[in-house]
N, C-alpha and C positions, 0 to 999 in steps of 0.2 A: 631802506628801499631806494633803488636807483632807477634811472631811465635815461634815454637819449633819443635824439632826432637823427634820422638818416634819410638819404635820398634813395628811395626804393620804388619809384614809380614804375608802372607797367611798360614793357618794351614791345615793339613790333618785331617782325621777322628779321629785320636788318639790325636789330639791337638798339634802335633809337627809342628814347622814352616818349610815350604818346599820351600819358596821363599825368595827373598831379603827382609830383615827384617825392613829396615828403611824408614820412611815416614816423610815428612815435612808438617806442618800445619801452615797456616797464618790466623790470626784473622782479618777479614775484617770489623767487627763491624756490626751495624744494617744497612740494605739496603732495598730499596723499592722492593716490590714483589706483586704478585697477587696470590690469593688462590681460588681454586675451592671448594665450600662447598659440592659438590656432589661426585666428583671423589676422591678415596682414593689411596694414594701412599703407597704401602706395603714395599717399600725399606727402609733400614736403621734400626737403633736400636729402633727408636721411630716413627713408621709409623703413618701417619695422612693424612689430606686432601692434595691433590696435590698442589705443590707450583711452581710458575713460576717467576723467577727473572726478573726484569725490567731492560734491558740493552739498550733499545732504545725506540721506540714508544710502549706504552702499548697495550696489546691485547684487542680486542673488545669482545671476547668471549673465552671460554675454547676450546683449540684445540681438546680435547678428546670427550667431551660430548656436546659442543656447548652452554653450559649454561653460566650465568653471572659469573663474577669474582669479588672477594673482594680485595680492596687495603689494604695491610698490610705492616709492617716493621718487618723483621726477622733478627736474627743474622746469619751471613754467614761466612763460612770458605772456604779456598782454601787448598786442600790436593793433594799431589803427592807422590806416593810411588815408589818402585822398586829400591831403592838405596842399594847396597851391603855393603858399608862401611859407618860408621857414619860420617866420615869427608867429604865424597862426599855429603851426605845429608845436612850437615851444610853449605857447599859452595853454594849449590843450594838455600838454605833458605836465605842466605845473599843476593844473587843476586835478589831473589824475593822481599825482603824487600826494597832494594835500588831502584829497578825499579818501585815499587808501590809508594814509597815516592817521587820519581822524576817524577812521572806520565809518564813514558816511557814504562810501561808494556802493552803488547798486549794480550788480552784474546784469548786463543786458540779457533779456530772455527771449527766446525764439518761440515760446509757447503761444498758441493762438487763443483767442477769446473762448472759442468752443472747448478747446482742450482744458483750459483753466477751469471753466465753469463745471464741466461734466466729470472730469477726472480728478480734479483737486478740490474745488470749492464745495460742491454738493456733498461728496463723501465726508469731508472734514466737518461741516456744520450740522450734519444730519442728527447726531446724537444730542446736540445742545439745543435743538429746536422742538417746539410742539409738533405733533404729526400734521396738524392742519397747516401750520406755517411752512413746514418743509414741503408739503404737497403743493402749496401755492408757488413756492420758489421753483420747484422742479418743473411744474407745468409752464411757468413763464419762460424758463430757460429752454425747454424742449420745443415749445410751440412758437415762440416769437424771437427770443434773443439770439439763439444759435443760428436759426435760418437766415437772419439778417446781418448779424455781426460776427458769426462764428469763425469765419475764415481769416479775419483780420488778426495781425499780430497784436498781442495784448499791449505791448509797449508802444505800438503805433496808434492805438485807439485814442482819439481826441474828442473834445466837446462837439466839434462839427459833425463827426460821424454819429454821435449820439443824438444830436438834434435832427439830423436827416432820418434816423431811425424812428424818432418820435413822430415826425411828420408822416412817415409811411404808415405807422400804426393807426393814425387818424383816418386813413383810407382803407384799412384792412377790415373785411367783412367779419362779423361775429358768427360763430358756428351755432350758437344756441338761440338766436333770435334774429329778426329782420334788422338790417342796418349794420353799421360799422361798430368797431369796438368802442365801448362807452368811455368817457373821460376817466371814470373811476378805475376801470380795468387798465387803461393806459398808465394811470398814476401808480397803480400797484406794480406794474412791470418796471416802471422807473425806480420804485423803492427796492425791488429785487436787484436790479442792475447796480444801483448805488451801494447797496449793502455788499455785494460781491466785490466790486472794485475797491471799496473801502478796506475790505479784508486783504485784497491784493497789495494795497499800499502798506498795510501793517506788516505783511509778510515780506516786504522788500522786493516785490516783483515789478512794481511800477512806482514812479515818483509822485504821481498825482492821481486823483479820482476824477476821471473824465465825466462821469454822470453827475457828480456834485457840482461841476462847473457848467453843465449844460442847463437848458431851460426846461424844467419839468412840465408835463401836461397839467393844465389847470382844471380843477374840478368845480363846476358851478354849484353853489349851495342849492339843494333841492328843498322844495316846500315839505314840511313835516306834516304827515297826516295823523291826526289824533282824534279820538272820539270826545264828544261833549259828555258831561256827566249824565245827561238823559240817555245818550246812546249807550254808554257803559251800563247804566242801570237796566235798559231794555234788553241788552245782550245777556247779562247775568240772570235776569228774571226768566228769559226764554230757556236757558240751559240749566235752570235749577234742578230739573228732573233728569238731566243727562247723567249717564254713568260717570263721565269725566267732569262733572260740574266742579269738584274741588280743584281740579287741574286748571280750569279756565279762571276760577276765582283767584287762585294763587298767582297766576300770570298777571292778572289785573291789579292785585293788591300788594304785590311784593316788588315789582319792577325788576325781577330777576331775568336773566337771559334764558333762552330756550334750553341750552345745554346744561345750565345750572339747575333748572327745575327738574329736568329729566335725569340728572345725576344724583339727585337726593336719595339717600337710603334712610330707613327709619332711625338709624343711629345718629343721623344728622338733625333729627327733629326733636327739639326740647319742648314737649307739650306742657311741662310744668311752668316754664318761663316764657312760653309763646315765642320761641325763637328758632329760626332755621340757621344752621351752620353750613355755609357754602364752602365746601372743601374740594369739590371735583366737578367736572363737566363732561357730559356725554355729547360728543360732536361727531360729525361725519367727515370722512375723507373719501371722496368719490361717493359710494353708497355704503361704505363700511363704517360702522360705529366704533369709535375709539374713546377711551376714557383718559382725560388729561386734567391738569390743574386749571383753575379759573383763568380767565383771559389775562388779568393783570399779574398772574403768578402768585397771588396770595389769597387766602380765604377771608371770610368776613361773616359776621352775624347779622341776620336780617329779622327784626321783630315783626310779628304779624298781628293783625287785629283780632278781636274776640270771635267774630263771626267766621273768619277764615280758620281760626284755631278749632272751632267747633266742627267746621266742615272736614278738617283733616282728621279729627278724632272719629267722626262717623265713618269716613272713608277707610280708616285703619281697620275698624271692626268689619266693614263690608268686605274689604280685601282679604282679611283673615279667613272669613267664611269661604270665599271663592278659592283661595289657595288650599284650604283644608279639603274641599271637595276634589281638588286636583292632586291631593296627597303631597302638597308642597307646603309644609308648615312655615308660617311667617316668622321671620327672625330680624334682628337688628341690621343684617346685611341685605335684607329684601329691599328692592327699589320701591320708593313710595308710590310711583305710578306704573302700573303694569297693564297688559291687555288681558282679554278674557282667558288666554292660555297661560297666564302667569308670567309672561315674558316682559322685559322692560320695553317701553314704547320706543319705536324708531322715531328720531327727530323729524324726518321728512313726513312720516305718517301723521304726526301731530299737527304739522303745518296744514296738511290737506284736510284733516278733521276740523280744524279751526275755520277754514274757509267755508266748509259745508255748513257748520253751525252759524257762522256770520251771515251767510246768504239766507238761511232759513229764518234767522231773527229779523231780517229786513233792515239792518243797520248799515251805514256807509262802509264801503270797502276800505280796509286797511290790512297791513301785514300783521302776522302774529307778533313780530318784533315791535310793531307800533303800540302794542299794549304797554310795553316798557316806557315808550315815549309819553303815552297818555298818562301813565302813573306819575312820571316825573313832572310833567307840565301842570297837572292838577295840584300836586304838592307845592310847587313853587307859587302858583296863583293863590293858594290858600295861605301863603305867608310862611311856609316852613323854610328854615334857614338852608341856603344852598349847600352848606357843609354836611348837613344831615342827609340831603338828597344825594350828594356825592357818595357818602358812605353806604347808603342803601343800594345804589346802583353799582357800586364797586368800581367807580372811575379812579384812575391813578392819581389825578389831581383835581382840585376844584375848578381850575381853569378849563378843563375838559368839559365839565358839567355846564359851566356858564357859556361856553362857546356853542355847545350843541343846542342849548335851550335859550339862546339869546332872543328868540321870538317872544318869550314870556316877559322879558325885562321891561318893555314899555308899560305894560299893565301894572307891573310891580312898582315902577317909578310913580305912576299915577296914584296907586294905593298909598305909597309912602307919603306923597305930597298931601293927599287928603287927610291922612292920619295926623300928620304934623299940624295942619291947619285946624283940625278938630280939637287937638290938644290945646293949641294956643287960644282959640276962641273960647273954649270952656274955661280957661284960666282967667 
């Protein structure tokens, strides 16, 4: 591969050069291209039929006239001008030649941030993501990222642009509640942008990830709301006669996520060994319910206590009678929790029913998901090993469990100190 430096600066009407005079040229050799026999390109010294270089998948038709294209091989050059001094041009030429010989050169792209995200990135990653994850990415791109950064060239995007974008997000009103976008929402938008730009780096479109070099929005740790043992007991006693009493007890005594509980089918319930096999999750995208794998991407077994097991057995018989009256025989594929019409419960409906039951029971206000936190907190306070709690909750690592429930650690430390002192004093 060869190249050279030439004096080809722009000239005025009189022929006098008026701009930086030096240009570098790299001979790339013959390369595959497609030529339109109809469209005429009038640019350059030797105008002819329009040529499109093949850098990826060949085009099906001419972008201009829609006609067929011919496959050809043409001599190609890379040129870059604007160098004021010849020595600067020579340094740039040497870098070009080294990068191309070592196959580390990245072709400058004119694609904008919006075009990359909507036309290339989202269609590419859709099949590899969970529906809920893709829906979140798609919403972040359409609602915030493209309106603010979409017109910028992808290769021109830098950490400064991203930081300005984050500052603007902090003052953007939220559509669903009073006030501006929450820190958590802004952090999720950052995660989406960082993931997209990381893929752009992997695909050779840009040399660096501007979002990874920016300052991400910080999310303050919020106080965790959990019930005391008396609160939990009061609630379970109140709903004991409720049709969905087994559902509320399972939430409280298993620590499973909402989608995991509602995704259970009877084939996942091992009544003989008092174990639930978490293999799927029923979650919502918009208001549409979709079935996907658990959050961490892998299943797990969750043992349950005797009383919960007995409640599930009684509910199975009761549900079988209900379905028989509806002429829907119960089977291993039947969802464990169904409504009066025999249909699986909608996740949002379960959340509303929980709030109604909580209010009627007169216990402090918490979210349905906080039953999971309540379960984990009481286990840790009771001295259950954090590894056991991690496996019950389905966290990917034990560090995740310890980070979320760090508020329990001080009391665990005190208990450990008292236990050691008791042992020493007794001896």
